[in-house]
Every structure is written in C-alpha cells, then in structure tokens.
N, C-alpha and C positions, 0 to 999 in steps of 0.2 A: 318258330312262327306261330305254332298253335298256342304257345304260352301267351303270346301277345294278345290274341283274341279271347283267351280264357281268363285273363287277369281281370279281377273285379275291383281294381284300385287305380285311381288316376296316376299316382306316382309310379307304380309298377308298370302300367301301360306306357307311360312316357319313357321310362328307362329302356324297356324292351324295344320300343319303337326307334329310339336313337341307336341302340346297339346294332340294328340292321344295317346302318350306314358303315359299320366297321368292316363288313365283308366287302363292300364296294371299295372302301378306302384301301384295303389290303390288295385288291386286284389292281387298283391304279398305281400303287407303289411297287408292285412286283416288276423286276427288271425285264425289259423287252429285248428279245434277241431277233435280229433280222439278218438277211444275207449281206446287206451293206451296213457297215457300222456307222449308223447315223445317230447323232446325239439329240436331234431335235425331237424325236419321239419321247425320249426320257424326260426332257424339259417340259413337253406338253403334258405328260402324265403327272409330273410334279405340280404343275400349275392347276390341273384339274383336281388333284387331291387337295390342294389348298382351298380352292373354291368349294369343294364338297365339305371340308371341315368348317369353313366359314359359315355356309348357310345351314349346316347342321347345328352349330352353336347358336346362330341367330334364331332359328325356329325353336330350338330347345329352350331358349331363354323366354320366349313368349309363352310356351307351354308351361314352363315352371312357374312363371308369374301368374298365369291363370289358375294353376293348381293351388298356388299359395293363397290366392284370393278366395277360392272355394273353401279351403281349410280354415281360413280366417273367419269367413262368414258362418259356416255350418259346423265346423269342428270335426269334419270327416272328409275323407277322399274316396270313400267306398261308392262305386258306381251304382250298386244296388240300393243304397240308402238315398242317393241323390236323384234317382230316376223320376220321382214324383215332385221334385222341387223345381220351380221356375228360377233359373239363374239370371242375374243381371246382364244387361247387354255388354258391359265391359268385359265380362268373363267370356261370353260368346265371341267377342271380337278377338280376344287373345288366342282362343283355340282356333278360330277361323284363320287368323294370320299365320299361326304356326303350321296349320295344315296346308294353307295355300303356298307357303314357301316349299314345303316338302313335295306337294303334288304338282309342282311346276305350273301353277297358274300364271298367266302372262305378266301382269305387272309386278308380281311378287318374287318370282324366281329369277336368278341371275342369268 
C-alpha cells in the first residue's frame, strides 16, 4: 500500500492500484464452509468475483487511456514533472471516470 502512494509515475500507480483488487478477488473466490452445505453462497461469491473483475477492467481501461494520452502529449508519465502542467479536460475525465468506478460513486459503480 505504501508503494502505491510513494510511486512517482502514473503507470506504476495504476498497476499498483489495480493489484489491490486481487486481494479482494482472492477472498471472494475462497471456498466458504458453513454448517448446512448450501451452494447458493458459492454461486453468489463467484458472481461477485465476476463483477469485481469486470469493473476493475473497465476502470483500468479508462486509467490506461488517460495515461496514454498524457504520455502522447508530454512524453512522460512522471507525476513530479507533470505537477505544474495543466492537463486537457479529456484526460481529467478519463481519470475521474476511472476513480468514480473504483470509489463506488452512484451512477458509475455497478
């Protein structure tokens, strides 16, 4: 987690941010044991894991496209070099949509 916030690069930040979902995905796919052998819990966990994987890929694609646009315009993805530059609104929208999907804002999150 500390590497995520210490990373000074957009690409590395995006990769580390998406890797956090793997821990939750592992918890969802772990078999559940209960007193009554009910298979509905396993199916619900598999469905939740697919939703998690889907919105992780969706938000990651918006973040990757925004990072690509930054690199295409300025030739760098270093956060330290980009902090004094005003980015176009389309790049801000890509990062906003990616964050809104991950942070569970009402119209964007499943």
